C-alpha positions as CSV (number, residue, x, y, z in Angstrom):
1,M,-76.6,5.3,-15.9
2,N,-74.6,4.4,-12.9
3,K,-71.0,5.6,-13.6
4,T,-68.4,3.2,-13.5
5,I,-64.9,4.3,-13.4
6,M,-62.1,1.9,-15.6
7,Q,-58.5,2.8,-14.1
8,F,-56.9,2.0,-17.9
9,F,-53.1,1.4,-17.2
10,E,-51.1,-0.8,-14.9
11,W,-47.6,-0.2,-14.0
12,Y,-45.9,-2.8,-16.3
13,L,-47.2,-1.6,-19.3
14,P,-44.7,-2.2,-22.3
15,S,-43.0,0.8,-23.3
16,D,-43.8,0.2,-26.7
17,G,-45.9,3.5,-27.4
18,G,-49.0,1.3,-28.5
19,H,-51.2,2.0,-25.1
20,W,-53.3,4.9,-26.7
21,N,-53.9,2.7,-30.0
22,F,-54.7,0.2,-27.8
23,L,-57.4,2.1,-25.9
24,K,-59.0,3.9,-29.0
25,E,-59.9,0.0,-30.3
26,H,-61.1,-0.7,-27.1
27,C,-63.3,2.0,-26.4
28,K,-66.7,0.4,-27.8
29,Q,-66.5,-3.1,-25.9
30,L,-65.9,-1.2,-22.7
31,S,-68.8,1.1,-23.0
32,D,-71.1,-1.6,-24.5
33,V,-70.4,-3.9,-20.9
34,G,-71.1,-0.5,-18.9
35,I,-68.0,1.5,-18.4
36,N,-68.3,5.0,-18.7
37,T,-65.5,6.6,-17.4
38,L,-61.8,6.2,-17.9
39,W,-59.2,7.2,-15.4
40,L,-55.8,7.6,-18.2
41,P,-52.3,7.2,-17.0
42,P,-50.1,10.6,-16.7
43,A,-49.8,11.7,-20.5
44,Y,-47.0,14.1,-20.3
45,K,-43.3,13.4,-20.9
46,G,-41.6,11.9,-17.9
47,G,-37.7,12.6,-16.6
48,G,-37.3,9.3,-17.9
49,G,-38.5,9.3,-21.2
50,I,-40.3,6.3,-23.3
51,N,-39.7,4.0,-20.0
52,D,-41.4,6.8,-17.7
53,T,-45.0,6.0,-16.6
54,G,-45.6,9.7,-16.0
55,Y,-45.3,10.1,-12.5
56,G,-41.3,11.9,-12.8
57,V,-42.9,14.8,-14.7
58,Y,-40.8,16.4,-16.5
59,D,-42.7,18.5,-18.8
60,L,-46.4,18.7,-18.1
61,Y,-47.1,20.5,-21.7
62,D,-45.4,17.5,-23.8
63,L,-48.1,14.9,-24.4
64,G,-45.7,13.2,-26.7
65,E,-45.1,15.6,-29.0
66,F,-41.4,17.2,-28.7
67,D,-37.9,15.3,-29.4
68,Q,-37.3,15.6,-25.4
69,K,-35.9,12.7,-23.2
70,G,-34.6,10.8,-25.5
71,A,-38.1,10.4,-27.8
72,V,-41.3,12.5,-29.1
73,R,-43.4,9.6,-28.1
74,T,-43.9,8.9,-24.2
75,K,-44.3,5.1,-22.8
76,Y,-48.1,5.3,-23.9
77,G,-47.8,6.9,-27.3
78,T,-47.9,10.5,-29.1
79,K,-50.0,13.4,-28.5
80,D,-52.0,12.7,-31.7
81,Q,-52.6,9.2,-30.5
82,Y,-53.6,10.4,-27.2
83,I,-55.9,13.3,-28.8
84,E,-57.6,10.8,-31.4
85,A,-58.2,7.8,-28.5
86,I,-59.7,10.2,-26.6
87,A,-62.3,11.3,-29.2
88,E,-63.2,7.7,-29.5
89,A,-63.9,7.1,-26.3
90,H,-66.3,10.4,-26.0
91,K,-67.7,8.7,-29.4
92,N,-68.6,5.9,-27.3
93,N,-70.0,8.0,-24.3
94,I,-66.8,7.0,-22.6
95,E,-65.5,10.3,-20.4
96,I,-62.0,10.5,-19.6
97,L,-60.2,11.7,-16.4
98,A,-56.5,12.9,-16.5
99,D,-54.2,11.6,-13.7
100,I,-52.9,15.2,-12.6
101,V,-49.0,14.6,-11.2
102,L,-48.3,18.2,-9.5
103,N,-46.0,16.9,-6.4
104,Q,-43.0,16.6,-8.0
105,K,-41.2,17.0,-11.2
106,G,-37.9,15.1,-12.3
107,G,-35.1,15.5,-15.1
108,A,-34.2,18.6,-15.1
109,D,-32.2,20.2,-17.4
110,D,-29.7,21.8,-15.0
111,T,-28.5,22.6,-11.3
112,E,-28.4,25.7,-10.1
113,W,-26.6,26.1,-5.9
114,V,-29.4,26.8,-3.0
115,K,-29.1,27.4,0.3
116,V,-30.5,24.0,2.6
117,V,-30.7,22.5,5.6
118,K,-30.9,18.8,5.2
119,V,-33.6,17.2,7.3
120,D,-34.3,13.6,9.3
121,P,-36.1,11.7,6.9
122,A,-38.4,10.0,9.9
123,N,-39.2,13.6,10.8
124,R,-38.9,16.3,8.4
125,N,-39.8,19.2,11.2
126,N,-36.4,17.8,12.7
127,K,-33.0,19.8,10.9
128,I,-29.9,18.1,11.1
129,S,-27.7,20.5,9.5
130,D,-26.8,23.8,9.5
131,E,-27.6,25.9,6.5
132,Y,-25.5,25.1,3.3
133,D,-25.3,25.4,-0.1
134,I,-26.0,22.4,-2.6
135,K,-25.9,22.0,-6.2
136,A,-29.6,20.9,-6.9
137,W,-31.5,19.7,-10.1
138,T,-33.9,22.7,-10.4
139,K,-33.7,24.5,-14.0
140,F,-36.2,23.1,-16.4
141,N,-36.2,24.7,-19.4
142,F,-37.5,22.4,-21.9
143,P,-35.5,23.5,-25.0
144,G,-37.1,21.1,-27.0
145,R,-40.1,22.7,-26.7
146,N,-38.6,25.9,-27.6
147,N,-41.8,28.2,-25.6
148,K,-44.4,26.5,-27.5
149,Y,-47.8,26.5,-24.9
150,S,-45.8,28.5,-22.5
151,D,-42.4,30.4,-21.4
152,F,-42.5,29.3,-18.2
153,K,-39.4,28.3,-17.0
154,W,-38.6,26.3,-13.6
155,N,-35.8,27.3,-10.8
156,W,-35.1,26.5,-7.3
157,E,-37.6,29.8,-6.3
158,H,-40.5,27.1,-7.5
159,F,-39.3,24.1,-5.2
160,N,-39.3,23.1,-1.7
161,G,-36.8,20.3,-1.6
162,V,-34.8,17.9,-3.1
163,D,-33.2,14.7,-2.4
164,W,-29.9,14.6,-4.4
165,D,-27.0,17.2,-4.0
166,E,-25.1,17.1,-7.3
167,N,-21.7,18.5,-5.8
168,K,-21.1,15.9,-3.1
169,K,-23.3,13.5,-5.2
170,E,-25.1,12.6,-1.7
171,S,-28.5,11.5,-1.7
172,A,-30.8,12.8,1.6
173,I,-33.6,15.0,2.2
174,F,-33.1,19.0,1.4
175,E,-35.1,21.5,2.6
176,F,-34.6,25.1,1.2
177,T,-34.3,27.8,2.9
178,G,-34.5,31.6,2.7
179,I,-37.8,33.7,2.7
180,G,-40.9,32.2,2.0
181,K,-39.3,28.8,2.0
182,G,-40.1,25.8,3.8
183,W,-42.6,22.7,3.6
184,D,-46.3,23.3,3.0
185,Q,-47.8,22.6,6.5
186,D,-51.3,21.7,5.4
187,V,-50.3,18.2,4.5
188,D,-50.1,14.6,6.0
189,S,-48.2,14.6,9.7
190,E,-46.9,11.4,8.4
191,N,-43.0,11.9,8.9
192,G,-43.5,14.9,10.9
193,N,-44.8,16.6,7.8
194,Y,-44.9,14.5,4.6
195,D,-44.9,17.4,2.0
196,Y,-41.5,15.8,0.7
197,L,-42.0,12.4,-1.6
198,M,-39.9,12.3,-3.9
199,L,-37.8,13.7,-6.8
200,T,-37.7,17.8,-6.3
201,D,-41.0,18.9,-4.6
202,V,-43.0,21.6,-6.1
203,D,-43.9,24.6,-4.0
204,V,-47.5,24.5,-4.7
205,S,-47.7,27.7,-2.1
206,S,-46.1,30.4,-4.7
207,P,-48.2,32.5,-6.6
208,V,-46.3,32.2,-9.8
209,V,-46.4,28.2,-9.6
210,Y,-50.3,28.5,-8.7
211,E,-50.7,31.2,-12.0
212,E,-48.7,28.7,-14.1
213,L,-50.5,25.2,-13.3
214,L,-53.9,26.8,-13.4
215,K,-53.1,28.5,-17.0
216,W,-51.6,24.6,-17.9
217,A,-54.5,22.8,-16.4
218,L,-56.8,25.3,-18.6
219,W,-55.2,24.4,-21.5
220,Y,-54.7,20.7,-21.0
221,I,-58.7,20.4,-20.4
222,E,-59.2,22.3,-24.2
223,I,-56.8,20.8,-25.7
224,A,-57.5,17.1,-25.0
225,N,-61.2,17.6,-24.0
226,L,-60.9,16.3,-20.9
227,D,-64.1,15.5,-18.3
228,G,-62.3,15.3,-15.3
229,F,-59.3,14.2,-13.3
230,R,-57.2,11.9,-10.9
231,L,-55.5,13.8,-8.4
232,D,-52.0,12.2,-7.3
233,A,-50.5,12.2,-4.2
234,V,-52.9,14.6,-2.5
235,K,-51.6,13.9,1.3
236,H,-48.3,15.8,0.1
237,I,-49.7,18.7,-0.9
238,D,-51.4,21.5,0.7
239,Y,-54.7,20.7,1.6
240,E,-56.2,24.3,-0.1
241,F,-54.4,24.0,-3.6
242,F,-56.3,21.5,-5.0
243,T,-59.5,22.8,-3.5
244,R,-59.0,26.2,-5.1
245,L,-57.6,24.8,-8.1
246,I,-60.6,22.2,-9.1
247,N,-63.1,25.2,-8.0
248,D,-61.3,27.9,-10.5
249,L,-61.4,25.2,-13.2
250,R,-64.8,24.4,-12.5
251,T,-65.5,28.0,-13.0
252,I,-63.9,28.8,-15.7
253,T,-64.7,26.1,-18.0
254,K,-68.1,25.7,-16.9
255,K,-67.9,22.1,-16.6
256,E,-68.6,19.4,-13.9
257,L,-65.0,18.3,-14.0
258,F,-65.5,14.9,-11.7
259,T,-62.4,14.4,-9.8
260,V,-61.3,12.0,-7.0
261,G,-58.1,12.5,-5.3
262,E,-55.7,9.7,-4.1
263,Y,-54.8,10.2,-0.2
264,W,-53.2,6.7,0.6
265,S,-53.8,6.2,4.4
266,G,-55.7,3.2,6.1
267,D,-57.3,5.7,8.6
268,T,-60.7,6.7,7.7
269,N,-60.7,9.3,10.1
270,V,-57.9,11.0,8.5
271,L,-59.6,10.5,5.0
272,K,-63.0,12.0,6.8
273,K,-61.1,15.2,7.8
274,Y,-59.6,15.6,4.6
275,V,-62.9,15.8,3.0
276,E,-64.0,17.8,5.2
277,E,-61.3,20.4,5.2
278,T,-61.3,20.2,1.2
279,C,-65.1,21.5,1.6
280,H,-66.7,18.2,-0.2
281,A,-64.7,19.6,-3.6
282,F,-63.9,15.8,-4.8
283,N,-64.1,12.6,-4.1
284,I,-61.3,10.5,-2.3
285,F,-60.4,7.0,-3.0
286,D,-61.7,4.4,-0.1
287,V,-58.0,2.7,0.7
288,P,-59.7,1.6,4.1
289,L,-62.1,-0.7,2.4
290,H,-59.2,-2.2,-0.1
291,Y,-57.4,-2.8,3.0
292,N,-60.6,-4.8,4.2
293,F,-60.5,-6.9,1.2
294,F,-56.8,-7.5,1.3
295,S,-57.5,-8.9,4.6
296,A,-60.1,-11.0,3.4
297,A,-58.4,-12.3,0.7
298,K,-55.3,-13.1,3.2
299,E,-57.5,-14.3,6.4
300,K,-59.9,-16.5,4.2
301,G,-62.3,-18.6,6.0
302,N,-60.9,-16.4,9.3
303,Y,-62.4,-13.3,7.9
304,D,-65.8,-12.1,9.5
305,L,-67.9,-11.0,6.3
306,R,-69.9,-8.7,8.6
307,S,-67.0,-6.3,8.9
308,L,-66.3,-5.2,5.2
309,K,-67.9,-2.0,5.7
310,S,-66.6,-1.1,9.3
311,N,-64.1,1.6,9.2
312,T,-64.4,2.3,5.3
313,L,-65.0,5.9,3.8
314,I,-68.3,4.3,2.4
315,S,-69.5,4.3,6.0
316,C,-69.1,7.7,6.3
317,K,-68.7,9.7,3.3
318,P,-70.3,7.2,0.7
319,E,-70.9,10.3,-1.4
320,N,-67.1,11.3,-1.6
321,S,-66.2,7.8,-2.0
322,V,-64.2,6.0,-5.0
323,T,-64.1,2.3,-4.4
324,F,-61.2,0.1,-5.7
325,V,-60.2,-3.6,-5.4
326,N,-56.7,-2.8,-6.9
327,N,-54.6,-0.1,-8.5
328,H,-51.3,0.2,-9.9
329,D,-49.6,1.0,-6.2
330,T,-51.0,-2.2,-5.0
331,Q,-50.3,-4.6,-7.5
332,P,-47.3,-7.2,-6.6
333,G,-43.8,-5.4,-6.7
334,Q,-44.9,-2.0,-6.3
335,S,-44.1,0.2,-2.9
336,L,-47.9,-0.3,-1.4
337,E,-48.1,-3.8,-2.5
338,S,-51.6,-5.2,-1.2
339,F,-53.1,-7.2,-4.0
340,V,-56.3,-8.5,-3.7
341,D,-56.0,-12.2,-5.3
342,K,-58.4,-14.4,-7.2
343,S,-59.6,-15.8,-3.8
344,F,-61.1,-12.7,-3.1
345,S,-61.1,-10.2,-5.7
346,L,-64.2,-11.5,-7.4
347,Q,-66.5,-11.5,-4.2
348,A,-64.7,-7.8,-4.0
349,Y,-65.7,-6.8,-7.1
350,T,-69.1,-7.8,-6.3
351,F,-69.4,-5.7,-3.5
352,I,-68.6,-2.6,-5.4
353,L,-69.8,-2.9,-8.4
354,T,-73.6,-3.9,-7.0
355,R,-73.6,-1.6,-4.1
356,Q,-75.5,1.8,-3.8
357,E,-72.7,3.6,-1.8
358,G,-69.1,5.3,-3.7
359,V,-68.5,5.1,-7.0
360,P,-66.5,1.8,-8.4
361,N,-63.3,1.9,-10.3
362,V,-61.8,-1.4,-12.2
363,F,-58.6,-2.1,-12.5
364,F,-56.9,-2.4,-15.8
365,G,-54.8,-5.2,-14.3
366,D,-57.7,-7.2,-13.2
367,Y,-59.7,-6.8,-16.3
368,Y,-57.0,-7.5,-18.9
369,G,-54.2,-9.6,-16.4
370,I,-50.8,-8.4,-15.5
371,P,-48.2,-10.9,-17.4
372,N,-45.0,-9.3,-15.4
373,N,-46.6,-10.7,-12.1
374,N,-48.3,-14.0,-13.8
375,I,-52.0,-12.6,-13.2
376,A,-54.5,-13.8,-15.5
377,P,-57.4,-11.7,-16.7
378,L,-60.5,-11.8,-15.3
379,K,-62.5,-9.9,-17.9
380,D,-64.9,-12.8,-18.4
381,E,-66.1,-12.5,-15.3
382,L,-65.8,-9.1,-14.9
383,D,-67.8,-8.4,-17.5
384,K,-70.7,-10.2,-16.1
385,L,-71.0,-8.0,-12.8
386,L,-70.5,-4.8,-14.8
387,K,-73.7,-5.6,-17.2
388,A,-75.3,-6.5,-13.8
389,R,-74.5,-3.0,-12.6
390,K,-75.1,-1.3,-15.9
391,D,-78.8,-3.0,-16.2
392,F,-80.3,-3.8,-12.1
393,A,-77.9,-2.3,-9.9
394,Y,-80.9,0.6,-8.9
395,G,-83.4,1.5,-6.3
396,V,-83.3,1.2,-2.7
397,Q,-80.4,-1.6,-1.0
398,H,-81.5,-4.0,1.9
399,D,-78.1,-5.2,3.2
400,Y,-78.4,-8.9,5.2
401,F,-75.0,-8.8,6.9
402,D,-76.1,-11.7,9.7
403,D,-73.5,-14.0,9.3
404,A,-69.7,-14.0,9.2
405,H,-69.5,-16.1,6.1
406,V,-72.2,-15.3,3.7
407,V,-73.2,-12.1,3.3
408,G,-75.9,-10.4,0.8
409,W,-77.8,-7.4,-0.4
410,T,-80.8,-6.5,-2.8
411,R,-81.8,-3.6,-5.1
412,E,-85.5,-3.3,-5.4
413,D,-84.9,-2.6,-8.8
414,G,-84.3,-6.3,-9.6
415,L,-81.3,-7.4,-8.0
416,A,-79.8,-9.6,-5.3
417,A,-76.0,-10.2,-4.7
418,L,-73.8,-12.6,-2.0
419,I,-70.5,-13.1,-1.4
420,S,-69.2,-16.3,0.7
421,N,-65.7,-16.8,2.2
422,G,-66.6,-20.3,3.7
423,N,-66.7,-23.6,2.3
424,D,-70.1,-24.4,3.0
425,D,-73.0,-23.1,0.2
426,G,-75.0,-20.6,1.4
427,C,-78.9,-19.3,1.0
428,I,-80.3,-16.2,2.3
429,K,-83.9,-15.3,2.0
430,M,-83.7,-11.5,1.2
431,F,-86.4,-8.7,0.3
432,V,-86.1,-7.1,-3.2
433,S,-89.6,-5.9,-4.0
434,E,-93.2,-6.8,-3.3
435,K,-93.4,-5.6,-6.9
436,L,-91.6,-8.0,-8.4
437,S,-93.4,-10.7,-6.7
438,G,-93.7,-13.7,-9.3
439,K,-90.3,-12.5,-11.2
440,N,-88.0,-15.3,-11.9
441,F,-84.2,-14.4,-11.2
442,V,-80.8,-15.9,-12.8
443,D,-77.7,-15.8,-11.1
444,I,-76.0,-13.6,-14.2
445,T,-72.5,-15.0,-13.3
446,G,-73.7,-18.6,-13.9
447,N,-71.7,-19.8,-10.3
448,V,-75.4,-20.8,-9.4
449,Q,-77.9,-22.6,-11.8
450,G,-81.5,-22.7,-12.1
451,E,-84.1,-19.5,-11.4
452,I,-85.5,-18.3,-8.1
453,K,-89.2,-17.1,-7.9
454,I,-90.4,-13.8,-6.2
455,A,-92.4,-14.6,-3.7
456,E,-95.8,-12.4,-2.5
457,D,-94.1,-10.4,0.1
458,G,-91.0,-9.7,-2.3
459,N,-88.9,-12.0,-0.6
460,G,-86.7,-14.7,-2.3
461,D,-84.5,-17.8,-1.2
462,F,-81.4,-16.4,-3.0
463,K,-78.1,-18.7,-2.8
464,V,-74.4,-18.8,-3.3
465,N,-71.5,-21.7,-3.4
466,G,-68.8,-21.8,-0.8
467,N,-65.9,-19.2,-1.5
468,S,-67.8,-17.7,-4.4
469,Y,-70.4,-15.1,-5.2
470,S,-73.2,-14.7,-7.0
471,V,-75.3,-11.8,-8.4
472,W,-79.0,-12.7,-9.1
473,C,-80.9,-10.4,-12.1
474,M,-84.2,-10.3,-13.0
475,V,-84.9,-12.4,-16.5
């Protein structure tokens, strides 16, 4: 069966602790339509308590089990609910990817004096002060957990920098100084050096930090029965770190651990280089393809559909590409806002769900809607596309990208897809397979009525309405 991921959260989920139960209730339906992998949100306690999405990591070992940061549960529920939901997913043949956030920590328990230099936010290699002492929130003692699972305590030696001086009540980017301190070098070059992203920056080059994070990841895989990971903010972390961590975890657990990293860059060359430098150890989200979808939605009929594949990860590293239309960072109101709206989102989903390149990821906010952004659910439409992927999107692919406003492709096991951004209806003669001559095809989306019969030479005249999409599948 084709691998199909769903990102099972959006940024504005209610902080009511009900998300894990929601997942448990919907596992069977998701499996039935062809979702076989779920990327779940960060499940551990964040510095913001029940309002924290999990990206402001406080305690990696607290999956909603300990009274910390104002509550036992996380935004999404309790540890028991989390484990039960994963078990239900597995019962329905759905694998689980855990979102792991190892770049930063937030909500420290205490401060300590640390020697730093202030750096230019636009060029973190440029020091704009002499060395001096600040009071930094760097002590993580986890008193609520009381050493259960791990007695490791974090302090300034395990970090590279912070963005707040409690002594002067000053916000800036402070780089820690001293032996072994300083920004990691094998990171993205944006802002000179993009090691620092937010909060308290973890020093992944520290041997004791690596040992603790490896120990934690092994614990997490076992206790939650995980099948893989989504890696957050890999551009900000030494490239060698995740390569080593994922390979060590695979060796020790003897599990495949499907993994996808988030390297947010629209430059395909940067992503290609990262894939090569990490020795193809895991997949990467195809951000340039997302931006092509976003441009198509904005430019409407002025966008040339023949360029959809241009300068994308699927065009150069398809075996390492995870494709997506939207995610929690691109939805309205977020820092990377670039939301592909309904004017083109279903054409984009047709593209990623029926083609052979990459592993597609469906966004929870597109599927179930985003009430905070007044975005309606596309569940009914996406279920039809998911069925087409599950049942028919197999076999050799043939592309027909000859027209600026209507493009199409076929799969030899019995599928033909077309997308359009022009006002006029379109039709493309496309080859499916001579083995299917005489077979009838219908548009599974319901957008075009009637049947199309495949000719003796394996071709069919497939139709699509203007500004629409069609997926013709064998009856």
